[in-house]
C-alpha positions as CSV (number, residue, x, y, z in Angstrom):
1,M,-103.9,11.1,-17.5
2,N,-102.5,8.5,-19.5
3,M,-100.8,10.7,-21.7
4,R,-99.0,12.8,-19.1
5,I,-97.9,9.6,-17.7
6,R,-96.1,9.0,-21.1
7,R,-95.1,12.4,-21.3
8,I,-93.3,12.5,-17.8
9,L,-91.4,9.0,-18.7
10,T,-90.3,10.3,-22.4
11,V,-89.2,13.0,-20.3
12,T,-87.4,11.1,-17.4
13,V,-86.0,8.3,-19.9
14,G,-84.8,10.8,-22.4
15,V,-82.7,12.9,-19.9
16,A,-81.4,10.4,-18.4
17,Q,-80.6,8.7,-21.4
18,S,-78.8,12.2,-22.2
19,V,-76.3,11.9,-18.9
20,T,-75.5,8.6,-19.6
21,A,-74.7,9.4,-23.4
22,L,-72.6,11.9,-21.9
23,S,-70.7,10.3,-19.1
24,T,-70.0,7.8,-21.4
25,L,-68.2,10.1,-24.0
26,I,-66.2,11.7,-21.0
27,F,-65.0,8.4,-20.2
28,A,-63.9,7.7,-24.1
29,C,-61.9,11.4,-23.7
30,V,-60.1,10.3,-20.0
31,L,-59.7,6.4,-21.2
32,Y,-58.0,7.8,-24.6
33,F,-55.9,10.8,-23.1
34,D,-55.0,8.5,-20.2
35,L,-56.0,11.2,-17.2
36,F,-56.0,10.1,-13.7
37,N,-53.9,7.1,-14.9
38,V,-57.0,5.4,-16.2
39,Q,-55.2,2.7,-18.9
40,A,-52.7,1.5,-16.1
41,S,-55.7,0.8,-13.3
42,L,-58.2,-0.9,-15.9
43,N,-54.9,-3.0,-17.4
44,I,-55.8,-2.4,-21.1
45,S,-53.1,-3.1,-23.3
46,A,-52.6,-0.2,-26.3
47,Q,-53.4,-2.9,-29.0
48,R,-57.1,-3.0,-27.4
49,L,-57.3,1.2,-26.6
50,Y,-58.4,2.1,-30.1
51,F,-61.0,-0.7,-29.8
52,Y,-62.5,0.6,-26.5
53,V,-62.6,4.3,-27.3
54,L,-64.1,3.4,-30.5
55,T,-67.1,1.3,-29.3
56,L,-67.3,3.8,-26.4
57,L,-68.1,7.1,-28.8
58,V,-70.4,4.8,-30.9
59,F,-72.4,3.7,-28.1
60,G,-72.5,7.5,-26.5
61,F,-73.1,9.2,-29.5
62,L,-76.3,6.9,-30.9
63,S,-77.1,6.9,-26.6
64,L,-77.4,10.6,-26.9
65,T,-78.8,11.2,-30.4
66,S,-81.7,8.6,-29.0
67,G,-82.1,10.6,-25.4
68,L,-82.2,14.0,-27.2
69,F,-85.2,13.0,-29.8
70,L,-86.9,12.0,-27.0
71,V,-86.7,15.2,-25.2
72,Y,-87.2,17.2,-28.7
73,E,-90.5,14.8,-28.5
74,W,-91.5,15.9,-25.2
75,L,-90.7,19.4,-25.9
76,E,-93.2,19.5,-29.1
77,S,-96.0,17.9,-27.1
78,R,-95.8,20.5,-24.8
């Protein structure tokens, strides 16, 4: 029973982390290309834009990698 709970928790956290990472990466693209006038809405200056986008991209890719590894671990344990 304990192993079953661990598997369910692993896949749930992995999928949630992957969805969060994809949302972060999409937001970084929206911010960079200024879709929907996001830069003006958030009052982001041009000097800080690259820092924010880089931070979002790094967080997104690390989170996506971690989430996919959790899903892969769940698939291997089946």
